[in-house]
C-alpha positions in Angstrom: 8.5 -19.3 8.9 9.6 -21.9 11.5 9.5 -24.7 8.7 11.3 -22.6 6.0 14.6 -23.8 5.0 17.4 -21.3 5.6 19.4 -22.2 2.4 16.4 -22.5 0.1 13.7 -19.9 1.2 15.5 -17.5 4.0 18.7 -16.6 2.1 17.4 -16.0 -1.1 14.6 -13.7 0.2 17.2 -11.9 2.1 19.4 -11.7 -0.9 16.7 -10.6 -3.1 15.8 -7.7 -0.7 19.3 -6.9 -0.6 20.1 -7.1 -4.4 16.8 -6.5 -6.4 15.4 -3.8 -3.9 18.9 -2.2 -2.9 18.0 -2.5 0.7 20.8 -2.2 3.2 21.5 -4.7 5.9 19.8 -2.4 8.5 16.8 -1.9 6.1 16.5 -5.6 5.7 16.4 -6.2 9.3 13.8 -3.6 9.8 11.6 -5.0 7.2 11.8 -8.6 8.5 11.4 -7.6 12.0 8.4 -6.0 11.0 7.0 -8.7 8.3 8.8 -11.8 9.4 6.6 -13.8 7.0 8.2 -12.3 3.9 10.9 -14.9 4.6 8.6 -17.6 3.6 7.1 -16.1 0.5 8.4 -17.1 -2.9 10.5 -14.5 -4.7 9.7 -15.6 -8.2 5.9 -16.3 -7.6 5.1 -13.2 -5.0 7.9 -10.7 -4.1 9.3 -10.1 -7.5 6.1 -9.8 -9.4 4.7 -7.7 -6.8 7.7 -5.3 -6.8 7.8 -5.4 -10.6 3.9 -4.5 -10.8 4.3 -1.4 -8.3 7.5 -0.3 -10.3 5.5 -0.2 -13.4 2.2 1.3 -12.1 4.0 4.1 -10.2 7.0 4.4 -12.8 9.7 3.3 -10.4 12.9 1.7 -10.4 13.1 -1.4 -8.1 15.4 0.4 -5.8 12.7 3.2 -5.4 10.0 0.4 -4.7 12.7 -0.9 -2.3 12.8 2.6 -0.4 8.8 2.2 -0.3 9.2 -1.2 1.3 11.8 0.1 3.8 9.4 2.9 4.7 6.4 0.5 4.9 7.0 -3.2 5.4 3.7 -4.6 4.9 3.6 -3.3 1.4 4.8 -6.5 0.0 2.2 -8.5 2.1 -0.7 -6.7 0.3 -2.3 -8.7 -2.5 -1.7 -7.1 -6.2 -5.0 -8.2 -7.2 -7.1 -7.7 -4.4 -5.5 -4.8 -2.4 -2.8 -2.8 -4.4 -4.4 -2.8 -8.0 -7.9 -1.5 -6.7 -6.4 0.9 -4.5 -3.9 2.3 -7.3 -6.7 2.6 -9.9 -8.9 4.5 -7.4 -6.0 6.7 -6.1 -4.2 7.3 -9.3 -6.6 7.0 -12.2 -10.1 8.2 -10.5 -8.9 10.8 -7.8 -5.6 12.0 -9.6 -3.4 11.6 -6.8 0.3 11.8 -8.0 2.4 8.8 -7.7 5.0 10.7 -5.9 2.3 11.1 -2.9 2.6 7.3 -2.7 6.3 7.1 -3.2 6.7 9.5 -0.2 4.1 8.0 1.9 3.4 4.5 1.3 1.7 3.7 4.1 -1.3 5.2 2.4 -1.6 2.0 0.6 -2.3 0.4 4.1 -5.7 1.9 4.5 -8.9 0.3 3.6 -10.3 1.2 0.0 -13.9 0.6 1.3 -13.7 1.8 4.7 -11.6 4.7 4.4 -10.1 5.9 1.0 -13.2 5.8 -1.2 -15.7 7.4 1.4 -13.3 10.1 2.2 -12.1 11.2 -1.1 -15.6 10.9 -2.5 -17.0 13.0 0.4 -14.4 15.9 -0.2 -15.0 15.4 -4.1 -18.6 16.0 -3.6 -17.9 19.1 -1.9 -15.2 20.4 -4.3 -12.6 20.2 -1.5 -10.2 17.5 -2.9 -7.5 18.0 -5.6 -5.6 14.7 -5.4 -3.1 16.7 -3.0 -2.6 16.0 1.0 -3.7 12.6 0.9 -2.0 11.9 4.3 -4.0 14.7 6.0 -7.2 13.1 4.6 -6.6 9.4 5.4 -4.6 9.6 8.6 -7.0 11.3 10.9 -9.6 9.7 13.1 -13.1 10.1 11.8 -13.7 12.9 14.5 -10.6 14.8 13.4 -11.6 14.3 9.7 -15.0 15.8 10.1 -13.9 18.5 12.0 -11.0 19.5 9.9 -13.1 19.4 6.6 -16.6 20.2 8.1 -17.7 17.0 6.1 -19.2 14.0 7.6 -18.2 10.5 5.9 -20.9 8.0 5.9 -20.3 4.5 5.0 -23.1 2.4 3.6 -22.1 -1.3 4.5 -25.2 -2.8 3.2 -24.5 -1.4 -0.4 -21.1 -3.0 0.0 -22.5 -6.3 1.2 -24.9 -6.2 -1.8 -21.9 -5.6 -4.1 -20.0 -8.5 -2.7 -23.0 -10.8 -3.2 -23.2 -10.4 -7.1 
């Protein structure tokens, strides 16, 4: 960020946040203070394609994606290929979570797929307790609160994941 050119990098990124995502000056300030590195990202190669992907995958306009970014500034720092697409595939396609849930609570996309999303959703599905709704109440609590609330113990098999990564 320190080496970023103000006229060639910083201003275009702020302009894009304002015009393409429809963020107010206050929202831009909040997003940049939370994620200053966004000012060094390429709009054409990173930010715009990521926003377009989210809009397409969730059925949103760019201004609706902007509202998600304003609510959860790290959203635009997540890798589309390695983070967002796998999470959206599991949540939307496999677990049946409605896109509106993620629009209202974009911070849910910040949770670990392997460490929290899959183990908790799978444990509740196995018990017939998951219907795609109430995702914040499923992902946000600590493990102890989750287990107490749902009466389900989530076990994470890290060895299985390590084997999958070796393939």
